[in-house]
C-alpha positions in Angstrom: 10.8 -35.6 -20.2 11.4 -36.6 -15.9 12.0 -34.2 -14.0 14.7 -32.9 -12.3 14.7 -33.5 -8.3 14.6 -28.9 -8.4 11.4 -29.2 -9.9 10.2 -32.1 -7.4 11.2 -29.9 -4.9 9.6 -26.8 -6.5 5.8 -28.3 -6.7 6.9 -29.1 -2.3 7.1 -25.3 -1.7 4.6 -24.1 -4.0 2.6 -26.3 -1.8 3.6 -24.9 1.2 4.0 -20.9 0.0 0.1 -22.1 -0.6 -0.5 -22.3 3.2 2.0 -20.0 4.2 0.3 -17.4 2.2 -2.8 -18.3 4.1 -2.1 -17.1 7.1 0.3 -13.3 5.2 -3.2 -12.8 3.8 -5.3 -13.2 7.0 -2.4 -10.8 8.7 -3.3 -8.8 5.5 -7.2 -8.2 8.0 -5.2 -7.9 11.1 -3.3 -4.3 10.0 -6.8 -4.0 8.2 -8.8 -4.4 11.4 -6.8 -2.1 13.5 -6.5 0.7 10.7 -10.1 1.1 11.8 -10.2 0.9 15.5 -7.5 3.3 15.5 -9.4 5.9 12.7 -12.8 5.4 14.1 -13.4 5.8 17.9 -16.1 3.8 17.7 -14.9 0.7 17.0 -11.5 0.6 19.0 -13.4 -2.2 21.3 -13.1 -5.8 20.1 -16.7 -7.0 19.7 -18.3 -3.9 18.8 -14.9 -4.0 15.9 -15.8 -7.8 15.1 -19.2 -6.8 14.6 -18.7 -4.4 11.9 -16.0 -6.3 10.7 -17.9 -9.6 10.1 -20.9 -6.6 8.4 -18.4 -5.7 5.7 -17.7 -8.7 5.0 -21.7 -9.3 4.3 -21.7 -7.0 2.6 -19.5 -6.2 0.1 -17.9 -9.5 -0.1 -15.3 -8.4 -2.9 -13.9 -5.7 -1.8 -10.0 -6.2 -0.8 -9.4 -8.7 -3.5 -7.5 -10.7 -1.0 -11.3 -11.6 1.0 -11.7 -14.3 -2.2 -9.2 -16.6 -0.1 -9.9 -15.6 3.9 -12.0 -13.0 4.8 -11.3 -13.3 8.4 -9.2 -11.7 11.2 -7.2 -14.0 13.4 -7.7 -13.8 17.4 -4.2 -12.4 17.7 -4.8 -8.9 16.0 
C-alpha cells in the first residue's frame, strides 16, 4: 500500500520534532540550573554553577532520563 501524503509529511514532521526536542531538553537543563542557583547560595556565580553542573553530569550521567540525549546547559540561562 503506498504512503499517503499525510504519512509522508508525518515522517518529515517527526524529524523536525526530534531536533526541536533537543532544544526542549536543553531548556529543561536551563531550568534545573536556575533552580540550583536559586536554592544554593554557593552556586550563584556562573563559573561555580557550571563547574558543579559538569561534576554532577560526570559523576551521575543517568541522574535525569533526558541526559542521555542532552547533558549540557544552554549558554543563555
